[in-house]
C-alpha angles and dihedrals in degrees: 000000000000119000116260116257110248122228123189112210115197105189130138096202103088095200095052091042093052093045093052092043092051091048094050094046089052085057092054103264129129111230133197118193128209119184100199134038098248095052090043090055092049091051090046095052097044103034128074099234125173092207140002126215108202129192115211103213101059133154120250095009126020126233095256091056094045092050092048092051092047092053092054089064104025125032096170110058112095115243125199116191116215113198145147088226111095104167120125091243092054091050092049092049089051091051092045089056090054108269116151096203139008127214121189120217132275096044135160113255090229089060090050091050090049092053092047092050094052095047093048090050092047090050091053095045094046091052090055097046116096113188142145107310095206120054122195141191119171106313092339118105129181120188111204094194100049092032092228132138127200134177120195085348093303114127114236119202110220130179116238092261093044088051093050091047090050092047091053093048091049094049088053096040111167094017123107110235119199121224088250093056090048092047091051092047097048107027104018087231136127112262092244090070096045111032095106092043091054091052092051093051093047088055091048090052095046091055091055101035104034112016098084095038130079095218110067115211103181113072134183119222102201112242092000111064141250136320134188114215143122116272 
């Protein structure tokens, strides 16, 4: 019988934590609960978890800080932020700190379970895929192993989400990707929840990839989406 997948739940509301934990264990997961950020970080750094559910408003250390510290040590474990804050700026900050997904309270347990399932499947499939480590378009190079990006030999510093967005655009070079396709690839969310976030990230990326170069690589197709290609 295969080992149970382990989920760390960092949530200070005991009622919510127990409800989520009970639901996940009924679905065959093993769960560990931490009721404050400091304890959650300790569990995350010393336990072998398949996924982490992270509340944002935590005592001792908030969810942004916890996420950032986890990412220094572990880039691979999927992290879903659970929070009552649903503004675009809050989501962007969560993604910048290294979250893979973002679920706004109150939420249906079935939606949480769906998000968990997708991220766990993506983690398995990504570990099995062997592909070209360096992706190139014109003078732009992205190294998936060293997580570095250069253009005309100039190093470009990207956040984790900007890097992932650029990787998806390069892998689909010449193909127009809708906001919905990008949202599903990066955040496993329906486009309706992420359209404005995608726009913000495209603008971030343009400033870093295109602004200081005469040849623009990221193009908008009005009403359709975005494409990365040489003019």
